[in-house]
C-alpha positions in Angstrom: 10.2 -19.5 21.1 12.6 -17.0 22.8 14.1 -16.7 19.1 10.5 -16.1 17.7 10.3 -12.9 20.4 13.5 -11.4 20.0 12.2 -11.2 16.0 9.0 -10.1 16.7 10.1 -7.4 19.2 12.8 -6.1 16.8 10.0 -5.8 14.2 8.1 -3.7 16.8 11.5 -1.7 17.3 11.6 -0.7 13.8 8.1 0.1 13.8 8.6 2.6 17.0 11.9 3.9 15.1 10.1 4.8 12.3 7.5 6.7 14.4 10.2 8.8 15.9 11.6 9.2 12.6 8.1 11.1 11.8 8.3 13.1 14.9 11.9 14.2 14.2 11.3 15.2 10.4 8.0 17.1 11.3 10.0 19.1 13.8 12.5 19.8 11.3 9.8 20.9 9.0 8.5 22.9 11.5 11.5 24.6 12.2 12.7 25.2 8.6 9.1 26.0 6.5 6.9 28.5 7.7 3.4 27.4 8.0 4.4 23.6 8.1 2.4 22.7 11.3 -0.4 24.4 10.2 -3.9 22.6 10.8 -4.7 22.7 6.9 -1.0 21.1 6.3 -1.4 18.6 8.8 -4.5 17.6 7.3 -3.0 17.4 3.8 -0.4 15.0 5.0 -2.7 13.1 6.8 -4.7 12.6 3.9 -1.6 11.9 1.6 -0.3 9.3 4.1 -3.5 7.6 4.4 -3.8 7.2 0.8 -0.3 5.5 0.8 -1.2 3.2 3.7 -3.9 2.3 1.8 -2.3 1.3 -1.0 0.2 -0.7 1.1 -2.1 -3.0 2.9 -1.9 -5.2 0.0 1.7 -5.0 -0.2 2.2 -5.6 3.8 0.4 -8.9 3.2 2.4 -9.9 0.2 6.0 -9.2 1.7 5.1 -11.0 4.8 4.0 -14.2 2.7 7.5 -13.7 0.9 6.2 -12.1 -2.4 6.2 -8.7 -3.7 3.6 -6.9 -5.8 4.4 -4.9 -8.8 1.1 -4.7 -10.2 -0.2 -2.1 -7.4 0.2 1.0 -9.7 -1.5 -0.8 -12.6 -4.5 -2.0 -10.8 -4.8 1.4 -9.0 -4.8 3.0 -12.7 -7.2 0.5 -14.0 -9.6 1.4 -11.0 -9.5 5.0 -11.3 -10.0 5.0 -15.1 -12.8 2.6 -15.2 -14.6 3.8 -12.0 -14.4 7.4 -13.6 -15.5 6.2 -17.0 -18.5 3.9 -16.1 -19.7 6.7 -13.5 -19.6 9.3 -16.4 -21.6 6.9 -18.6 -24.6 7.2 -15.9 -23.6 3.6 -14.0 -24.5 3.3 -10.5 -21.5 4.0 -8.4 -22.3 1.4 -6.0 -22.5 -1.0 -9.0 -19.4 0.4 -10.6 -17.4 -0.3 -7.2 -18.9 -4.0 -6.9 -17.2 -4.6 -10.9 -14.2 -2.6 -10.3 -13.5 -4.8 -7.1 -14.4 -8.1 -8.5 -12.1 -7.6 -11.4 -9.3 -6.4 -9.2 -9.7 -9.9 -7.0 -9.6 -12.0 -10.2 -6.2 -10.4 -11.2 -4.6 -10.6 -7.7 -5.9 -14.2 -7.4 -4.4 -15.1 -10.9 -1.3 -13.5 -10.0 -0.8 -15.5 -6.7 -2.2 -18.5 -8.5 0.2 -18.4 -11.2 3.4 -17.3 -9.3 2.8 -20.3 -6.6 1.5 -23.0 -8.7 4.0 -22.5 -11.7 6.7 -21.3 -9.2 7.6 -18.1 -11.2 8.8 -15.2 -9.3 5.8 -12.9 -8.6 7.8 -10.0 -9.6 7.6 -11.2 -13.5 4.1 -12.4 -12.7 2.7 -9.1 -11.4 4.6 -6.8 -13.7 3.4 -8.6 -16.5 -0.2 -8.8 -15.5 0.0 -5.2 -14.4 1.2 -4.3 -18.1 -1.6 -6.4 -19.6 -4.1 -4.4 -17.4 -2.7 -0.8 -18.3 -2.9 -1.5 -22.0 -6.2 -3.2 -21.9 -7.3 0.3 -19.9 -5.6 2.4 -22.8 -7.3 0.1 -25.8 -10.5 0.7 -23.8 -10.5 4.5 -23.5 -8.2 5.2 -26.5 -6.0 6.7 -24.3 -8.4 9.5 -23.0 -10.3 8.7 -20.2 -13.2 10.8 -18.9 -15.3 11.0 -16.1 -15.4 11.7 -12.4 -16.2 10.5 -8.9 -19.4 11.1 -6.9 -19.3 14.1 -4.7 -19.7 11.8 -1.4 -16.3 10.3 -2.5 -14.7 13.5 -3.0 -16.0 14.6 0.3 -14.5 11.5 1.9 -11.1 12.1 0.8 -11.4 16.2 0.8 -8.3 17.7 2.9 -10.8 20.5 3.9 -13.6 18.2 5.0 -14.0 17.0 8.5 -15.6 14.0 10.1 -17.9 15.1 12.7 -16.2 16.6 15.4 -12.8 15.8 14.1 -10.8 18.3 11.8 -9.9 15.7 9.4 -11.8 14.1 6.2 -13.6 10.8 7.2 -10.8 8.8 5.3 -8.2 9.3 8.0 -10.7 7.9 11.1 -11.6 5.0 8.6 -8.0 4.2 8.2 -7.5 3.9 11.6 -10.4 1.6 12.3 -9.2 -0.7 9.4 -5.5 -0.7 10.8 -7.2 -2.2 14.0 -9.1 -4.8 12.4 -5.8 -5.7 9.9 -3.6 -6.0 13.0 -6.4 -8.1 14.6 -6.8 -10.4 11.9 -2.9 -10.5 11.6 -2.3 -11.5 15.1 -5.6 -13.4 16.1 -6.9 -15.2 13.0 -6.1 -18.5 11.6 -5.3 -16.4 8.2 -2.6 -14.4 10.1 -0.9 -17.3 11.6 -0.8 -18.9 8.3 0.5 -16.2 6.5 3.5 -15.8 8.7 4.0 -19.6 9.0 4.4 -19.5 5.0 6.5 -16.5 4.8 8.7 -18.0 7.5 9.3 -21.5 6.1 7.3 -22.4 2.9 8.8 -25.6 2.9 7.5 -26.7 6.2 4.4 -25.0 6.2 2.5 -27.7 3.8 3.3 -30.0 6.8 1.2 -28.0 9.3 -1.8 -28.4 6.5 -1.3 -24.9 5.0 -2.2 -24.6 1.3 0.3 -22.4 -0.3 -1.2 -21.9 -3.4 -4.8 -21.0 -1.7 -2.7 -18.5 0.8 -1.1 -16.9 -2.1 -4.1 -16.4 -4.3 -6.4 -15.1 -1.5 -3.1 -12.6 -0.5 -2.4 -11.2 -3.6 -6.4 -11.2 -4.4 -6.7 -9.0 -1.3 -3.5 -6.8 -2.1 -5.3 -6.1 -5.7 -8.4 -5.5 -4.1 -6.8 -2.8 -1.9 -5.0 -1.1 -5.0 -8.1 -0.8 -6.7 -9.8 1.0 -3.6 -6.9 3.4 -3.7 -7.5 4.0 -7.1 -11.1 4.9 -6.4 -10.1 7.1 -3.7 -7.6 8.9 -5.5 -10.3 9.6 -8.3 -12.2 11.4 -5.4 -9.0 13.1 -4.3 -8.2 14.3 -7.9 -11.3 15.0 -9.4 -10.4 13.3 -12.7 -9.6 10.0 -14.1 -5.7 9.6 -14.8 -4.2 6.1 -15.9 -0.8 6.6 -14.5 -2.1 8.2 -11.0 -0.8 5.1 -9.6 2.6 5.3 -10.5 4.3 7.0 -7.4 3.3 4.3 -5.6 5.2 1.5 -7.5 8.0 1.7 -5.3 6.7 3.7 -2.3 4.7 1.1 -1.3 7.7 -1.2 -1.1 9.6 1.3 0.6 7.0 2.0 3.3 6.6 -1.7 4.1 10.2 -2.0 4.4 10.9 1.4 6.7 8.0 -0.1 8.9 10.1 -3.0 9.7 9.2 -5.7 7.2 11.7 -7.8 5.6 11.7 -8.4 1.9 12.6 -12.6 2.5 9.3 -12.9 4.0 8.1 -14.0 7.8 7.9 -10.8 9.2 6.3 -7.2 9.6 3.2 -5.4 10.8 0.8 -3.3 9.5 1.3 -0.8 12.2 4.8 -0.4 11.0 3.8 0.3 7.7 1.9 3.3 8.5 4.8 4.5 10.3 6.4 3.8 7.0 4.0 6.0 5.0 4.1 8.6 7.2 7.9 8.9 7.1 8.0 8.8 3.3 5.1 11.5 3.3 7.0 13.8 5.8 10.0 13.2 3.7 8.2 14.2 0.3 6.5 16.8 1.9 9.7 18.4 3.7 11.6 18.3 0.5 8.9 19.9 -1.3 8.7 22.5 1.2 12.6 23.3 0.9 12.2 24.3 -2.6 13.3 20.8 -4.4 12.1 20.1 -7.9 10.0 17.0 -8.2 12.9 15.4 -9.9 15.1 15.8 -7.0 12.5 15.0 -4.5 12.1 11.5 -6.8 15.7 11.1 -6.9 16.0 11.4 -3.2 13.3 9.2 -2.4 14.8 6.8 -4.8 18.2 6.9 -2.8 16.5 6.3 0.5 14.5 3.0 -1.0 17.8 1.6 -2.4 19.8 2.1 1.2 16.6 0.5 2.9 15.9 -2.2 0.8 19.9 -2.8 0.7 20.2 -2.9 4.4 16.8 -4.8 5.1 16.7 -7.1 2.1 19.9 -8.7 3.3 18.8 -10.1 6.2 18.5 -13.9 6.6 15.5 -15.8 6.4 13.2 -15.9 9.4 13.3 -19.7 8.9 17.1 -19.6 9.9 16.7 -17.6 13.3 13.8 -19.4 14.9 
């Protein structure tokens, strides 16, 4: 128990450290870039960070479980294109969202079931599934997706929008509420306890009456669902469908989770830390662009950061060896 408390305090310490990095980066940006702390700029940063944080929900759960989900950008693109295409064909948008959500759940459940049941590394399964999903969407649209999102969705994510008296769009306070719910689920529910237990010690978890195959299927299904939600929100944010809209999230979701204190070996991490990681990456991206870096240089810098972080955190001993 003493070791477990030490482990949890370490995870929380990294989350706090990530929030401190956010403040430092913002202070640097304010000092170097005129208008960096203007209300509109802060709203833009919060919206971008919120979109990344929503995409990271599933990755957080999967990494705690001891897996990894590389299908996230493909499911984002699938949801983005399908939602726009069907709404453009006069489908009811609520029906469209239900359909997209159900398909995403099935995709994720397939990823988790196959990975655990057949003992295939999820990196291979999710990447393969994602490419199948992307190819299917390309065939369906002939490479030219069309359509848009309802005005209500655009208003929900609009940088210039406001949530009542709050000077931010509804997506930002909605994320806060969602984050609280996720934190409670991870800390106070049987699902959360089983998730950490399975990630900490996969061999012993079945002895505690935990169904590994079921947990993997459910967790990857949740990951795909959150990816689909991100795709729909990005449709409202950009105003048009784009099959590759999720590509920047391929490694950013992993990086945000790791920056926030999760270990790629599984068994530890928190969604609060992931939010801090999403803010760190968004601040870095915004700061580099504001300093005049070209998009290719920004991408290279983020890549270096991701490699360094994964090298540092990914080499930790598994939690089962530290408890």
